[in-house]
C-alpha positions in Angstrom: -24.0 -8.3 22.1 -24.7 -10.0 18.7 -25.6 -13.5 17.9 -23.5 -13.7 14.8 -20.2 -15.5 15.0 -17.8 -15.0 12.2 -15.1 -17.5 11.3 -11.6 -16.1 10.6 -12.0 -17.0 6.9 -15.3 -15.2 6.5 -13.9 -11.6 7.0 -13.7 -9.7 3.8 -10.1 -9.3 2.6 -8.7 -5.7 2.7 -5.7 -4.1 1.2 -3.0 -2.2 3.3 -4.8 1.0 2.3 -8.1 -0.3 3.6 -9.8 -1.1 0.2 -11.8 -4.2 -0.1 -10.3 -6.9 -2.2 -11.9 -9.4 -4.5 -11.3 -13.2 -4.3 -7.6 -14.0 -5.0 -6.4 -10.4 -5.0 -3.4 -9.3 -2.9 -3.4 -5.6 -3.6 -6.1 -3.2 -4.7 -6.0 -1.5 -8.1 -4.3 1.7 -6.8 -1.7 -0.1 -4.7 -0.9 -2.5 -7.6 -0.4 0.5 -9.9 1.8 2.2 -7.3 3.9 -1.0 -6.9 4.4 -1.2 -10.7 5.4 2.5 -10.9 8.0 2.0 -8.1 9.5 -1.0 -9.9 9.7 0.9 -13.2 11.2 4.0 -11.5 13.8 1.9 -9.8 14.7 0.3 -13.1 15.0 3.7 -14.8 17.3 5.0 -12.0 19.4 1.9 -12.1 19.8 2.2 -15.9 20.6 5.9 -15.8 23.3 5.3 -13.1 24.8 2.4 -15.1 24.8 4.5 -18.3 26.7 7.3 -16.6 29.3 5.0 -15.0 30.2 3.3 -18.3 30.3 6.4 -20.5 33.2 6.3 -22.9 34.6 8.9 -25.3 33.5 8.8 -28.9 35.4 6.4 -31.3 36.6 9.1 -33.8 36.3 12.6 -32.4 36.6 15.4 -34.9 39.2 17.3 -32.9 41.9 14.7 -33.3 44.7 15.8 -35.7 45.0 14.0 -39.0 47.9 11.6 -39.0 50.8 12.8 -41.2 49.5 16.3 -41.6 51.9 19.1 -40.7 51.0 22.6 -39.8 
């Protein structure tokens, strides 16, 4: 048995992965980077899906026949 008593606020803060955190941090460096990557990836996928859904044909395709021309 030890004689030291720790208050709840005295325990060092840890990240979900177990890394120690500095004062005021919520995530460690690696977890914060992973979080940023996930947000960017979700945005890329959202943009790609939206771009495919709203795809339109070109305004003046070259295959259209010229008006008034006869063959």
